[in-house]
C-alpha positions in Angstrom: 35.1 -5.8 4.0 33.8 -2.2 3.6 34.2 0.2 6.6 30.5 0.3 7.3 30.5 -3.5 7.7 33.6 -3.2 9.9 31.9 -0.6 12.0 28.8 -2.6 12.6 30.7 -5.9 13.4 32.8 -3.9 15.9 29.6 -2.5 17.6 28.1 -6.0 17.6 31.2 -7.5 19.3 31.7 -4.5 21.7 28.1 -4.8 22.9 28.0 -8.6 23.0 25.0 -8.6 20.8 23.7 -12.2 20.2 23.3 -12.4 16.4 24.7 -13.8 13.2 26.5 -11.5 10.7 25.9 -12.7 7.1 27.7 -11.4 3.9 26.7 -12.0 0.5 28.0 -11.7 -3.2 24.7 -10.2 -4.3 22.9 -7.2 -3.3 20.6 -7.0 -0.4 19.6 -3.4 -0.9 15.8 -4.1 -1.2 13.7 -6.5 0.9 13.2 -8.8 -2.1 16.8 -8.9 -2.8 17.7 -9.5 0.9 15.1 -12.4 1.0 16.5 -13.9 -2.2 20.0 -13.7 -1.0 19.2 -15.2 2.5 16.7 -17.7 1.0 13.9 -16.5 3.2 10.5 -14.9 2.8 10.2 -11.1 2.7 8.3 -11.2 6.0 11.5 -12.7 7.6 13.3 -9.3 6.9 12.7 -6.1 8.4 12.9 -2.6 7.0 14.3 0.3 8.8 12.4 3.4 7.6 14.3 6.5 8.7 12.1 9.5 9.5 12.8 13.0 10.7 10.6 14.8 13.2 9.9 18.5 13.3 12.9 18.9 15.7 15.2 17.3 13.2 15.7 14.1 15.4 15.9 10.7 13.8 13.1 8.1 14.3 13.7 4.6 12.9 10.5 2.6 12.2 11.1 -1.0 12.0 8.4 -3.1 10.2 8.5 -6.6 8.5 9.6 -6.5 5.0 6.2 -6.9 3.4 4.6 -4.1 5.6 4.4 -0.4 5.1 5.0 2.4 7.8 2.1 4.7 8.7 3.8 8.2 9.4 0.3 9.5 10.4 0.0 6.8 13.0 3.5 7.4 14.3 2.7 11.2 14.5 -0.6 10.5 16.4 0.8 7.9 18.7 4.0 10.0 19.6 1.8 13.2 19.9 4.1 15.0 17.3 3.7 16.3 13.8 3.8 13.7 11.1 7.5 12.8 10.5 8.9 12.9 7.1 11.2 10.5 5.3 14.8 11.2 5.7 17.0 11.8 2.6 19.7 9.5 1.7 22.3 12.2 2.8 20.4 12.6 6.2 20.3 8.9 6.6 24.1 8.6 6.2 24.7 11.6 8.3 22.5 10.5 11.2 23.0 6.7 11.2 26.6 6.5 9.8 25.3 3.9 7.3 24.2 4.2 3.7 20.6 3.4 2.3 20.3 -0.3 1.7 22.4 -1.4 4.6 20.9 0.4 7.5 20.9 -1.8 10.6 18.2 -1.7 13.3 20.7 -0.6 15.9 24.1 0.9 16.6 23.4 4.6 16.4 21.4 7.2 18.2 17.7 7.3 17.3 14.2 6.7 18.7 13.5 3.1 17.5 9.9 2.1 17.0 9.2 -1.7 16.6 6.0 -2.8 15.0 4.4 -5.8 17.2 4.4 -8.0 14.1 8.1 -8.0 14.1 8.1 -9.0 17.8 6.1 -12.2 16.7 8.8 -13.5 14.6 11.4 -16.0 16.0 14.2 -14.4 14.0 14.5 -11.5 11.5 17.1 -10.2 9.1 18.2 -6.5 9.3 20.7 -4.4 7.3 24.3 -5.4 8.0 26.0 -2.0 7.3 26.2 -2.3 3.5 23.9 -3.7 0.7 25.9 -6.9 0.8 25.4 -7.9 4.4 22.5 -8.8 6.8 22.3 -9.4 10.5 20.2 -12.4 11.7 18.8 -11.5 15.1 15.9 -12.4 17.4 13.4 -9.6 17.8 13.9 -9.7 21.5 17.6 -9.3 21.3 17.0 -6.5 18.6 14.7 -4.6 21.2 17.2 -5.1 24.1 20.0 -3.6 21.8 18.1 -0.6 20.5 15.8 0.1 23.4 13.0 0.2 21.0 9.4 1.0 21.8 6.8 -1.4 20.5 3.9 0.3 18.9 1.6 -0.4 16.0 3.3 1.6 13.2 2.4 -0.4 10.0 -0.4 0.6 7.7 
């Protein structure tokens, strides 16, 4: 198991997070790859879109796999300048995880969860690497990351 997966599994265990950790022999880097590997629909997966505000702080926008994030809506709702998409280097530095495996929790950030995510019974999120996913209820996800529920999808 790679060190990113180990780190996430330790965080899950240390914080008693109720979820299922799934590992695959095929890539889960994209939503379509994750859905195919887990044999679910794209809307059962969530994307963690990493954004940077004007202060350099990390905002993680969590939407269903088939939705897109509206950075202008996030800016207006939070009364900040429109945040920009983080670079892969910034993502690794600020989350501690590489692109394609970013979980929806486990690192300092402002987490925003779209209401459509909360409607789901279970979702799949990044598992620390592009070969792992975490199956978790949206309620447990929000409890874990202290996310704010806001309409952030386009």
